[in-house]
C-alpha positions in Angstrom: -1.8 42.7 65.8 -3.1 43.2 62.3 -6.7 42.4 61.8 -7.9 39.7 59.3 -9.0 42.4 56.9 -5.7 44.2 57.2 -3.8 41.0 56.4 -5.9 40.5 53.3 -5.3 44.1 52.2 -1.5 43.7 52.7 -1.4 40.5 50.7 -3.3 42.0 47.9 -1.0 45.0 47.7 2.1 42.8 47.8 0.7 40.5 45.1 -0.1 43.5 42.9 3.5 44.9 43.3 5.0 41.4 42.8 2.9 40.9 39.7 3.8 44.2 38.1 7.6 43.6 38.8 7.4 40.0 37.6 5.6 41.1 34.4 8.3 43.7 33.7 11.0 41.2 34.2 9.3 38.6 32.1 8.8 41.1 29.2 12.4 42.1 29.4 13.5 38.4 29.2 11.3 37.8 26.3 12.6 40.8 24.5 16.2 39.7 25.0 15.2 36.1 23.8 13.5 37.5 20.7 16.5 39.6 19.8 18.7 36.5 19.9 16.3 33.9 18.5 17.5 32.9 15.0 15.2 32.7 12.1 14.8 29.4 10.2 16.8 30.8 7.4 19.7 31.8 9.6 19.6 28.4 11.3 19.9 26.7 7.9 22.7 29.0 6.8 24.7 28.2 10.0 24.1 24.5 9.4 25.5 24.8 5.9 29.0 25.4 7.4 31.6 25.8 4.7 28.7 25.7 2.1 27.1 28.9 3.5 28.6 31.0 0.7 26.8 28.9 -1.9 23.5 29.5 -0.2 24.1 33.2 0.3 25.0 33.5 -3.4 21.5 32.2 -4.3 19.8 34.7 -2.0 22.0 37.6 -3.3 21.2 36.6 -6.9 17.5 37.0 -6.4 17.7 40.0 -4.0 19.1 42.4 -6.6 16.0 42.9 -8.8 12.5 43.6 -7.4 11.1 41.5 -10.2 12.7 38.5 -8.6 11.0 39.0 -5.3 9.0 35.8 -5.6 12.1 33.8 -6.7 13.8 35.2 -3.6 11.0 33.9 -1.4 11.1 30.6 -3.2 14.9 30.4 -2.5 14.3 31.1 1.2 11.7 28.4 1.3 14.0 25.8 -0.2 17.0 26.7 1.9 15.0 26.8 5.1 13.6 23.4 4.5 16.6 21.5 3.2 18.1 21.1 6.6 17.2 17.4 6.9 17.3 16.6 3.1 20.0 14.2 2.0 21.1 11.6 -0.5 23.2 8.5 -0.2 26.5 7.9 -2.0 29.3 5.4 -1.7 32.7 6.3 -0.4 36.1 5.0 -1.6 35.5 1.8 0.5 32.2 1.2 -1.3 30.3 2.0 1.9 27.1 4.0 1.9 27.4 7.5 3.4 24.9 10.4 3.8 25.4 13.6 1.9 23.5 16.6 3.4 21.9 18.9 0.9 22.6 22.0 3.0 26.3 21.2 2.9 26.5 20.0 -0.7 24.1 22.1 -2.8 25.8 24.3 -5.4 24.4 27.8 -6.0 24.3 27.2 -9.8 22.1 24.0 -9.4 19.6 25.8 -7.1 19.4 28.9 -9.3 18.9 26.8 -12.4 16.2 24.8 -10.7 14.3 27.8 -9.5 14.4 29.5 -12.9 13.2 26.3 -14.6 10.2 26.0 -12.1 9.1 29.6 -12.9 9.4 28.9 -16.6 6.7 26.2 -16.2 4.1 28.9 -15.4 3.9 29.7 -19.2 2.0 26.6 -20.2 -1.7 27.3 -21.1 -3.0 24.6 -18.7 -1.3 26.0 -15.6 -3.4 27.8 -13.0 -2.6 30.4 -10.4 -2.3 28.7 -7.0 -1.5 30.1 -3.5 2.2 30.7 -3.1 2.5 28.2 -0.2 1.1 25.5 -2.4 3.4 26.6 -5.2 6.4 26.2 -2.9 5.2 22.8 -1.6 4.0 21.1 -4.9 5.9 22.8 -7.8 9.1 24.2 -6.3 10.9 21.2 -4.7 14.2 20.2 -6.3 14.1 16.6 -5.0 11.4 14.0 -4.1 13.2 11.3 -2.1 16.8 10.7 -1.3 18.0 10.6 -4.9 21.3 12.2 -6.0 21.1 15.9 -6.8 20.6 16.7 -10.4 19.4 19.5 -12.6 16.6 17.2 -13.8 13.9 19.5 -15.1 15.6 20.4 -18.5 16.0 16.6 -19.1 12.3 16.1 -18.4 11.3 19.1 -20.5 13.2 17.7 -23.5 11.8 14.3 -23.1 8.3 15.7 -22.9 8.8 18.3 -25.7 6.8 16.5 -28.4 3.9 15.9 -25.9 4.1 19.5 -24.8 3.9 20.8 -28.4 0.9 18.5 -29.1 -0.9 19.4 -25.9 -0.3 23.1 -26.2 -2.2 23.1 -29.5 -5.3 21.9 -27.7 -7.3 23.6 -25.0 -6.9 21.0 -22.3 -7.3 21.1 -18.6 -4.6 19.9 -16.2 -6.5 16.7 -15.5 -6.8 16.0 -19.3 -3.0 16.5 -19.6 -2.4 14.1 -16.8 -4.8 11.5 -18.2 -3.1 11.8 -21.6 0.4 11.2 -20.2 -0.8 8.2 -18.2 -2.4 6.5 -21.2 0.3 7.3 -23.8 3.8 8.0 -22.4 4.0 6.2 -19.1 2.2 2.9 -19.2 3.2 -0.5 -17.8 1.6 -3.9 -17.1 3.9 -4.7 -14.2 4.7 -3.2 -10.8 7.8 -4.7 -9.3 9.8 -4.1 -6.1 12.8 -1.8 -6.5 15.2 -2.7 -3.7 18.1 -0.3 -3.2 19.5 1.9 -0.4 19.0 5.1 -2.4 16.5 6.4 -4.9 17.8 6.5 -8.5 18.9 9.7 -10.2 15.8 11.5 -11.4 16.6 11.4 -15.2 17.2 7.7 -15.1 13.5 7.1 -14.3 12.6 8.0 -17.9 14.6 5.0 -19.1 13.6 2.5 -16.4 10.8 -0.1 -17.0 8.4 -1.7 -14.5 9.0 0.5 -11.5 7.6 0.0 -8.1 4.8 2.3 -6.8 7.3 4.5 -4.9 9.3 5.2 -8.0 6.2 5.7 -10.1 5.0 8.3 -7.6 8.4 10.0 -7.9 8.1 10.0 -11.6 4.6 11.5 -11.4 6.0 14.4 -9.3 8.9 15.0 -11.7 6.7 15.0 -14.8 3.8 17.1 -13.5 6.1 19.6 -11.8 7.9 20.0 -15.2 4.5 20.9 -16.7 3.6 23.3 -13.9 0.8 21.0 -12.6 0.8 20.6 -8.8 0.5 17.0 -7.6 1.0 15.5 -4.2 2.7 12.3 -3.2 0.5 10.3 -0.8 1.2 7.0 0.8 0.2 4.4 3.3 3.1 2.9 5.3 1.2 -0.4 5.6 -2.0 -1.8 4.3 -4.4 -2.8 7.1 -5.3 -6.2 5.6 -2.2 -7.4 3.8 1.5 -7.0 3.4 3.4 -3.9 2.2 2.3 -0.3 1.9 1.6 1.8 -1.2 2.5 5.1 -2.8 0.6 7.2 -5.4 0.0 10.7 -6.7 -2.8 13.1 -6.3 -3.7 15.8 -8.8 -4.5 18.9 -6.7 -5.4 21.7 -9.1 -8.6 20.1 -10.5 -12.1 20.6 -9.1 -11.5 17.6 -6.8 -8.3 15.8 -5.8 -7.7 12.9 -8.2 -5.5 10.0 -7.1 -3.5 8.4 -9.9 -0.2 6.5 -10.6 1.9 6.2 -13.7 2.1 2.6 -14.7 -1.4 1.9 -13.3 -3.7 -0.5 -15.1 -6.9 1.4 -14.2 -8.2 4.5 -16.1 -7.2 7.9 -14.9 -9.1 8.9 -11.8 -9.9 5.3 -10.8 -6.8 4.4 -8.9 -8.9 4.0 -5.7 -12.0 2.3 -7.2 -14.6 0.4 -5.3 -12.8 -2.8 -6.3 -9.5 -1.7 -4.9 -11.2 -0.5 -1.7 -12.6 -4.0 -1.4 -9.2 -5.6 -1.7 -7.0 -3.1 0.2 -7.9 -1.4 3.5 -6.4 2.0 4.4 -5.8 2.5 8.1 -3.6 5.6 7.7 -2.6 7.9 4.9 0.3 10.4 4.8 1.5 13.0 2.4 5.2 13.6 1.7 6.2 17.2 2.0 9.2 19.4 1.3 8.4 21.7 4.2 9.6 20.5 7.5 6.7 19.3 9.7 7.4 20.9 13.1 5.0 18.7 14.9 6.6 15.5 13.7 7.7 13.0 16.3 11.3 13.4 15.3 11.3 17.0 16.4 9.5 16.6 19.7 12.8 15.9 21.6 11.1 13.2 23.8 14.5 11.7 24.7 13.5 8.1 24.0 14.1 5.8 21.0 11.5 6.1 18.2 11.0 3.7 15.3 12.9 4.6 12.1 9.8 5.4 10.1 9.0 8.3 12.5 12.5 9.8 12.3 11.3 11.4 9.0 10.3 15.1 9.4 8.8 15.4 5.9 5.3 13.9 6.0 1.9 14.9 7.3 -1.4 13.1 8.1 -4.0 13.4 5.3 -6.2 10.4 6.3 -9.4 12.5 6.4 -9.2 12.9 2.6 -9.6 9.1 2.1 -12.0 7.9 4.8 -14.1 9.0 7.7 -11.5 9.3 10.6 -12.0 8.6 14.3 -10.0 9.6 17.3 -9.7 6.5 19.5 -8.6 6.3 23.1 -7.0 3.0 23.8 -6.6 1.4 27.3 -3.3 -0.3 28.1 -3.4 -3.7 29.7 0.4 -4.4 29.8 3.0 -2.1 31.4 6.0 -1.0 29.4 9.5 -2.5 29.9 10.6 1.0 30.9 8.7 4.2 31.4 7.6 5.6 28.1 6.1 8.8 26.8 5.0 7.6 23.4 2.9 4.6 22.2 2.3 3.3 18.7 -0.7 1.9 17.0 0.0 -1.1 14.7 -1.5 -3.2 12.0 -0.5 -6.7 10.9 1.5 -7.2 7.7 1.1 -11.0 7.4 4.1 -11.8 9.7 4.3 -9.1 12.4 2.7 -5.9 13.7 3.9 -2.7 12.0 3.6 0.9 13.4 1.5 3.4 11.4 0.9 6.2 14.0 1.9 7.5 17.4 0.4 9.2 20.4 1.5 10.6 23.7 0.8 8.4 26.7 -1.4 9.9 29.4 -1.8 7.7 32.4 -2.4 4.2 31.0 -4.1 5.4 27.9 -3.3 7.1 24.6 -5.6 8.8 22.0 -4.7 8.1 18.3 -6.1 10.7 15.8 -7.7 10.0 12.5 -7.9 6.2 12.4 -10.0 4.1 10.0 -12.8 1.9 11.0 -13.0 -1.8 10.1 -9.3 -2.5 10.7 -7.6 -4.7 13.4 -5.1 -2.8 15.5 -2.9 -3.2 18.6 -0.9 -0.6 20.6 2.7 -1.2 21.5 5.7 0.5 23.1 9.1 0.9 21.5 12.2 0.0 23.5 15.7 -1.2 22.6 14.7 -1.5 18.9 11.8 -3.8 19.7 8.1 -3.4 20.1 6.3 -4.5 23.3 2.5 -5.0 23.5 0.6 -2.4 25.5 -3.0 -3.4 24.7 -5.3 -6.2 23.6 -6.0 -6.3 19.8 -9.0 -4.3 18.8 -11.0 -3.0 15.9 -12.9 0.2 15.4 -16.6 -0.3 14.5 -18.5 1.9 12.1 -19.6 4.2 15.0 -16.0 4.8 15.9 -16.1 2.7 19.1 -13.4 0.2 20.1 -14.1 -3.5 20.2 -11.4 -5.3 22.1 -10.4 -8.9 21.2 -9.6 -10.9 24.3 -9.3 -14.7 24.3 -11.8 -16.5 26.5 -10.2 -19.6 28.0 -13.3 -20.6 30.0 -15.5 -21.3 27.0 -13.5 -23.3 24.4 -15.0 -23.9 20.9 -14.3 -26.1 17.9 -13.4 -24.3 14.7 -13.1 -25.5 11.0 -10.5 -23.9 8.8 -10.4 -23.9 5.0 -7.7 -21.3 4.3 -4.8 -19.5 5.8 -5.3 -16.3 3.7 -8.4 -14.5 2.5 -9.6 -15.3 -1.0 -10.9 -11.8 -2.0 -8.8 -11.5 -5.1 -9.4 -15.1 -6.2 -13.1 -14.7 -5.8 -13.1 -12.2 -8.6 -11.8 -14.9 -11.0 -14.2 -17.5 -9.5 -17.2 -15.2 -10.3 -16.1 -15.3 -14.0 -16.6 -19.1 -14.0 -20.4 -18.9 -13.6 -21.9 -20.3 -16.8 -18.9 -22.5 -17.5 -19.3 -26.3 -17.8 -17.6 -29.6 -18.4 -18.6 -31.2 -21.7 -17.9 -34.5 -23.6 -18.2 -35.5 -27.2 -17.3 -38.0 -29.9 -17.4 -35.3 -32.6 -14.1 -35.5 -34.6 -14.3 -31.7 -35.3 -13.3 -30.9 -31.8 -9.7 -31.7 -32.8 -9.9 -28.7 -35.2 -11.2 -26.3 -32.5 -15.0 -26.5 -33.1 -16.0 -23.1 -31.9 -19.7 -23.9 -32.1 -19.5 -26.9 -29.7 -21.9 -29.1 -31.6 -23.0 -32.5 -30.4 -21.7 -31.9 -26.8 -23.1 -33.4 -23.7 -22.9 -31.4 -20.5 -21.4 -33.5 -17.6 -21.4 -30.7 -15.0 -22.4 -27.0 -15.1 -21.1 -24.3 -12.8 -24.2 -22.4 -11.7 -23.0 -20.4 -8.7 -19.7 -18.9 -7.7 -17.3 -21.7 -6.8 -15.1 -21.5 -3.8 -11.3 -21.5 -4.1 -10.9 -25.2 -3.3 -10.9 -28.6 -5.0 -14.2 -30.0 -6.2 -15.0 -33.7 -6.7 -17.9 -34.1 -9.1 -19.6 -37.5 -9.6 -20.8 -38.0 -13.2 -23.9 -40.0 -13.8 -23.7 -40.7 -17.5 -23.3 -44.2 -18.9 -22.0 -43.1 -22.3 -18.3 -43.3 -23.3 -16.5 -40.2 -24.8 -13.3 -39.6 -26.6 -13.2 -35.8 -26.1 -13.6 -34.1 -22.7 -13.1 -30.5 -21.8 -14.0 -27.5 -19.8 -15.7 -24.6 -21.5 -15.6 -21.2 -19.8 -18.9 -19.8 -21.2 -19.2 -17.1 -23.8 -16.6 -14.4 -23.4 -14.9 -16.3 -20.5 -11.2 -16.6 -19.8 -10.9 -20.1 -18.3 -9.3 -19.4 -14.9 -8.9 -23.1 -14.2 -5.9 -24.2 -12.2 -6.3 -28.0 -12.4 -8.6 -30.5 -14.2 -8.7 -34.2 -13.7 -11.0 -36.7 -15.4 -11.5 -40.2 -13.9 -12.9 -43.5 -15.1 -13.8 -46.5 -12.9 -11.5 -49.6 -13.0 -13.0 -52.4 -11.0 -14.7 -50.0 -8.7 -11.5 -47.8 -8.2 -11.0 -44.4 -9.7 -8.4 -44.3 -12.5 -7.1 -41.0 -13.8 -7.4 -40.5 -17.5 -4.7 -39.0 -19.7 -4.5 -37.9 -23.3 -3.5 -35.2 -25.8 -4.1 -31.7 -24.5 -6.4 -29.7 -26.8 -8.0 -26.3 -26.4 -8.4 -22.7 -27.5 -6.1 -21.7 -30.3 -3.6 -18.8 -29.9 -5.2 -15.4 -30.6 -4.3 -11.7 -30.5 -4.8 -11.4 -26.8 -3.0 -14.6 -25.6 -0.5 -16.9 -27.1 -2.3 -20.2 -26.5 0.5 -21.6 -24.2 -1.6 -22.1 -21.1 -3.5 -25.2 -22.1 -1.0 -27.6 -20.5 -1.1 -25.7 -17.2 -4.6 -27.1 -16.4 -3.0 -30.6 -16.3 0.5 -29.9 -14.9 -0.3 -30.8 -11.2 0.7 -27.3 -10.0 -2.2 -25.5 -8.3 -0.5 -22.1 -8.8 -0.4 -22.3 -12.6 -3.7 -22.0 -14.5 -5.4 -22.1 -17.9 -6.4 -18.6 -19.1 -7.1 -17.8 -22.7 -9.8 -15.7 -24.4 -12.3 -16.4 -27.1 -15.6 -14.5 -27.6 -17.3 -17.9 -28.0 -15.7 -19.2 -24.8 -12.2 -20.4 -23.9 -11.8 -24.1 -23.5 -9.3 -26.8 -22.6 -9.5 -30.5 -22.5 -8.2 -34.0 -23.5 -8.3 -36.2 -26.6 -8.4 -39.6 -24.8 -7.6 -41.5 -28.0 -10.6 -43.9 -27.6 -14.0 -43.4 -25.9 -13.9 -43.8 -22.2 -16.5 -43.9 -19.4 -16.3 -40.6 -17.4 -17.0 -41.6 -13.8 -15.9 -38.3 -12.0 -14.3 -34.9 -12.5 -12.0 -33.1 -10.1 -11.2 -29.4 -10.6 -9.5 -26.5 -8.8 -10.3 -22.9 -9.8 -7.5 -20.4 -10.3 -6.1 -19.8 -6.8 -3.3 -18.6 -4.7 -2.5 -22.0 -3.0 -3.6 -20.7 0.4 -6.4 -23.2 0.8 -5.8 -26.3 3.0 -3.5 -28.8 1.1 -3.6 -32.5 2.0 -0.3 -33.6 3.4 0.9 -30.2 4.6 1.6 -29.5 8.3 -0.4 -26.7 9.9 -0.2 -24.9 13.2 -2.9 -22.7 14.7 -1.9 -19.8 16.9 -4.0 -17.4 19.0 -3.0 -14.1 20.6 -3.1 -13.8 24.4 -1.3 -11.6 26.9 0.9 -10.0 24.4 2.1 -13.0 22.4 1.1 -15.8 20.0 0.4 -19.1 21.6 0.3 -22.4 19.7 -2.8 -24.6 19.7 -0.8 -27.5 18.2 0.3 -28.9 14.9 -1.6 -31.3 12.6 -1.1 -32.7 9.1 -4.0 -32.1 6.8 -5.9 -35.2 5.8 -8.7 -33.3 4.1 -9.4 -29.9 2.6 -10.5 -28.6 6.0 -8.8 -28.5 9.4 -10.7 -29.1 12.7 -9.3 -27.6 15.9 -11.0 -28.4 19.3 -10.6 -26.7 22.6 -9.9 -23.3 21.0 -10.3 -20.2 23.2 -13.3 -18.2 22.1 -13.2 -14.6 20.9 -9.5 -14.7 20.1 -7.4 -13.4 17.3 -6.0 -16.3 15.3 -3.2 -17.0 12.8 -2.8 -20.3 10.8 0.7 -21.3 9.8 1.5 -23.7 6.9 4.8 -25.2 8.1 5.3 -27.0 4.8 5.1 -24.3 2.2 3.9 -20.8 1.3 4.4 -17.3 2.8 1.0 -15.7 2.8 -0.8 -15.8 6.2 -3.5 -13.5 7.7 -5.0 -12.9 11.1 -8.6 -13.7 11.5 -11.4 -14.1 14.1 -14.0 -16.8 14.1 -17.6 -15.7 13.9 -20.8 -17.7 13.2 -18.8 -20.7 12.1 -16.6 -18.9 9.6 -13.2 -17.3 9.4 -13.4 -13.5 9.4 -10.2 -12.0 7.9 -8.6 -8.8 9.1 
């Protein structure tokens, strides 16, 4: 028999021999694999099929002269990364079809574009940037899924006068950008642009009132024409309201500057403190031309993924906009079928929307670079539907998860005043401080007495009013012919509805008369006077006068003013008497109704409500805006 020590020695010798042989074999296999592994360029050329010759013509064009070595590298970058680029077009049956760039691109179009890009280096405001940044932010021939076009000469011609003017000045790239925003590309309206495909690039120069996506595209085209690198950043979904947002970022300045053509804020203030108060970012991505190899679409996970994540051309840049946290979420609900990927969601006013993904490990998943102060939930994706995996939760300022789980054992009573947050409306309400309701018998008021002489104050607004109806009792025995609301010096009005009442045998009687108010001026046209008396809470009086905007009634004869009712400018999301409402709460992966009730007052009271739940209030009569909320310390807390 072989002793124990002998056995050990034998095994060690065998393992050493096996390891050496295995290593040789492994190295040989890797050598063979490396010899046959195709480069990204070769893969793209093969994918081009019958169009390969066009792509090879471009490479050959720039490979003949050593002076074109950078252009050759630029051509390689574009060809390697156009594999998944495409545009939409309509076939003979008027049906939308996809046209692949790698199969459709003509050599002349690509050569012309590359030459035009390198021409932009001659402007005095351009700066040397690393070649990878040059390729990503100055070289791309397309921004979205628009039809292919040799667009840069069109933009250069359009901008020629501005280029000549700017070239005569010693301006920085940020100054050039600011000039273009404030002079050439301004708008007071952002609208939705609904179409299957993005418009041809040159057409953007003639379009008015674009949506934020098309303004971001326009920003890329313009700045790229001028040799100024900008990025296109976006959030797929705001965390506290509907829709997402797109914008540009100037990269070559001392600090990245977000901006957007058509914006109403000064250059550099696209994300001001005011906007941050209104709109919460939970995730921010950057559109790229380079294929992102770590994108979900390229992971080959062999399960359905949401359409948004089928895009291979965006990357996470959340850390540039907020302090990010990596959060590990526990699952409380199993998937309908075994899954490898989970999705973190935010609410868009009607449903949960995915904004990020993570691999599932056990019954948990860790989501990278998430924002604090937002309400989330994690879900699975199966058969084109989302299925809940966790309870709703938010991330506190320390980066820790706070789960929201309905407590059925300790029901509470809650009082509800709105179905949607009033953050934006509160801005207008703040402007009403100092305004007041006045009355007079001075005949000059008919001629717009700007000095407001001989006026008695019936009621003054001394603190920020809430976005709701106010009923004000007037304790004044005098009778007045003229009654009005005055905004205060420099005010705009911002009054949705005004009603004056007298008393008729102890019953309130609404007064009527000729509408009078601020005369038309260079800022407004004076047409909003009647809107304060039209009975529509969504229309409003807004005019401007340095001495104070005002609107009121000529009652014809003096009347006793017993009371005043008024409604500040609003979004009609406060509780409306007569509307039917339904309160929902989230539990075990679904919304559960707590019953319907018709509003008899400007507040709704619900009893036997589960504590610590996530709620949603429907108005079944009218309106579309609704928002999730919790109930804390007797108040609605919006998310």
